[in-house]
C-alpha positions, 0 to 999 in steps of 0.5 A: 686504579685509586682504589687498588692503589690506596689498598697498596698502601697498607699491602706492602705487595703493591705499589700503593701511591705511584699506582693511586697517581697513575690512576688520577692521570688516567682519570685526568687524561679521559677528562681531558685534562678539563678537571684536574690540569697539569699544576694539580698534577704536579702537585699529585707528583711531587705527593707520591714521589715524596712517599715512595722517600717516606716509604723507603726510609722510614724503616731503614731509619727505625732498624737504624738507629738502633744498629740493626745489621745488612742481615736485620734488613735483608730479613724485615724485607723477606719478613714483610712479603712473607708476611702476606701469606698470613693476612692481616696479622702477618702483615704486622707481624712479617717485618718484625720476625723477619729483623729479629731472625736477620739479628739472630743469624748476624750473631746478635743476642735475642735482647739485641735482635728484639729491640731491632725487629721492634725499631724496624717495626715502628718504622713501618708503622711511622711509615704507614702512617704517613703514608695514609695521610699523603693518601688522603691528602692526595684524594683530597687534592684530586676530588676538589680539582674534579668536582670544583 
């Protein structure tokens, strides 16, 4: 579960860090909470909650910063899922293209729509980088406690 969860940090169709945390919780339970106790699990749960907040806010903040319309935000979400059909390039192109199309459907000019698409994409990438950092922090904490 932890490995699939870490993959989910990059693949938006999987609930990355929540799945990783579930794997850690399961491993702690199987180990009868001897190696990894409740304090560590609480810290890991807080890091998981932080990852969900980062995931939601990073793309939205990037889009809102340049005045994205609701259609652009919906377009970026649709683009993200459509991009999964064209792995690995689609993961990066999908959100940009979706936001761009959403802005164009909103009636914005191509220049503004491109700006919104780029800002949305940058927010997504920043969020992904932050989630990767959180994933490594969570894994490090878990394995230090497991083998300590």
